[in-house]
N, C-alpha and C positions, 0 to 999 in steps of 0.2 A: 504494500500500500504506500502511496506517495505521501510525502510530508508536507508541512506547512509552507505557504508562500507569503511573501510580503504584501500587505494590503494597507492602503491608506485608511486611517481611522478618523480623520477630520480633526477639527479643533475642539478640545474639551478642557475641562478644568484641570489644574495641576493634580497629580496623584498625591495621595497622602504619604507615601513612602516609596522609595525605589523598589521596583519589581515586587509589588504587593501581589500575593497569590491568595485568592478567595475561593473556597470550595463550598458550593451550595448543593445540598442533596435533599431528597424528599420524594414522596410517592407521586404518581401521576395526578395531575390536576391541582397540585399544591401551590402553583404559581411560580415555580422555579424559573421558567424561561422569561416571563415578563419582568419579574423582580430582578433577575440576574442582568438582563439587558439594561434596565434602568440604573442599577447600581454601577455597572461598568461605565455607562455614559456619565453619571454624576462624578465619578472618580477618575475619569480619563484612562480607563483600562480597556484591554481587549476582552473579548467574550467568546466562550466556546460552549456550544450545545452538544454534549456527548450523546444525548438521546437521539439527536438527529443523525449522528454517525451510525448508531445501531440501526436506526430506521433505514438509512441509506443502504447499508449492507443487506438488510431484509428485502428492500426493493430489488437489489441486484440478484438476490437468491431467487425471488419470485420471477424476475425477468428472465433468468436462466432456466426456468421450468423446474426448479428443485423444490421438493417438498420441504417446507420449513421445519417439519418435525423429524426429518432425516438428518440427525446430527452428523453422521459420517459424511454424507454428501455435502453438507454445508462446510464442514471442515476441509474437505477435498477442494472445494471451490476457493476457500480462503488461502490454502497452502499451495494451490496450483499455479500454473503459468498465467491463467486468466483471472487471477485474484483482482477484484475490483479496486481501482485506484480512487481513493477518497481525497477530497480537498475541501476544507472548511474555511469560509471567510470569517474573520474574527472582528469585524466592525460591528459593534452592538446596534448601530443604526441601520445596518443592512447585512445581517448575517446570511451567508450562502452555504449551500452544500452541493457538491458535484460528485458524480460517479462517472469515471472514465470520460470526463469533459462534458457530461450531460447534467443540466440543472434539474435536480430532483426535489427541490424544496416543496413543490406542490404535491406531487405524487406520494411522497413519504407520509403525508398526513391523511391519506385515504384509509377507508375501512379495511382493505385487504392487508395493507402493511401493518396497521394497528393491531389486527387480529393475529398476526404472525410474529411480531417483533419479540415477544417474550420468549418464544421457543428458540428463535435464532440467537438472541442475546445470551442464552444459557450455554451455548457451545464454547467450551473452554479455549480452544485455539483462537476463536474470534476475539474473545475477551483479552487474551494475551496480546494479540496484534493491536487492538484498539487502545489498550492501556498504554502501551509503548508509544503509540502515535500521539495520544493525548498528553503524555508527559513531555513529548517533544514540543508540542504547541505551547505548553506552559513555560518551558525553559527558554524557548525562542522569542517569547513576547518581550519586547523591549522595556516597557514601563511596568507591566504587570498584567494580570488577567483574572477574570471571573470565570470559573469553570463550573458548569452545573450538570447534574446527573443523579445517579442512584448509588454510586460507590466511589465518589470523588474523595471525600474525606477519609474513608475507611481503606481504600485500596490505591486509587490513582495518585492522590497527592496527600498522603497522611501527614506530611510536614508543612501543609499550607499554613500561611500566617493567620487565617481565619477560616474556621469550619462552621457552617450553619446548616441545621437540619430543619427545613420548612415542613410543616404539617398542617392539616385542617380536617375537620369532620368530613367523612365521605359524602354526606348529603350536600354539604356546602361546596365541595369540590365538583360534584355532579352538576349543581346549579351553575357554577362558573363555566364549566365546559359547555353546557347547553347554551349559555349566554353567548359564548364565542361563536357558536354555529347558528345563533338566532332561533334555536328550537325551544320553544317555551312550553310545549305540551308536557303534562305531568308524566305521561307514559314514556316519553323520550328521556326525561330527567331520571325516572326510576330505572330505565334500562341502562343509562349512563352510569348511575351509581352502582348497579349490579356489576357492570363491566369493570369499574374502578376497583371494587372490592376483590374481584377475581384477579385482576392485575396485581394488586397489593399482595395477595396470597402467593401468587407465582413468584413475584420478585423477591419476597421475603424468605421463601423456603427453598430457593434454588441453591444447589451445592456450591456454585462458584460465584463469589462476590455478591452475596445476598444484600437486598436493601436493608440497611440498618443505620442507626445513628452512630457515627464514629466517635471514638474516644476523644474527649475534648471539644466536641461540637456543641454549639449553642442551639438548643431546640427552640424554635419560634412557631407557636401555634397561631396561624393566621385566621382562624375561624371567625373571630369577631373584630378583625382589623381591616381597615381600608387598605387599598393598594399602596397609597402614599405613606401610610403609617408603617407598613412592612418595609418599604424601601428606606425610609428614614431610620428605622431601627437597624437595618443591616449596615447602612453608611456609618452610623454612630459606632457600631461594633468594629468596623474597619478602621475608623479613626483612632480607636483605642488599641488596635491590634499591635501597633509598633510605636 
């Protein structure tokens, strides 16, 4: 898999410390992506969405006609000559994700990828590949970076300057997800909540890099907080980190 490329990040506020590394973890729908992008913009840092990387590989697996539940076939694709080359843009104002030069930012959010990503993400060889790539992005960021996912503080960047674990009640996470898609029907919200609970169970019980709050991470329950309150809280923690 290919490594990071230099990307312009625009004009931002000065960073609070040279090469500040912030790890933000949490379950699906906890607000990791929107909060991480806002924090990165506020502090003048790069931003990396590791979940998008796993989704991008899942898209490549499906595009190749591979059963996402066939761990051996997924591993063969990752280790083989046709291993998908990933490239993530780290500008929080315009994050991008490419597979073999193809923009997959839209397709990776579709139902097919969403339904398959947990199975693909559990393949050990894939996690090994992506953890190394994610660490390279973090070390290559000039000023610092906000990295978000499900195992950043526990596995990818255990020595991050700040580790945050975002969480929220599943019903609230479901309502937020439904609002993103402008689906207000109660049946849709209920189905989304059920899917989130199932995803939580899969991610928390997998053998490799399960979803968990890392040692030293600050747990932030966003259930009763506004978006700006969450961003402000993480920024304050960052300012205190060094």
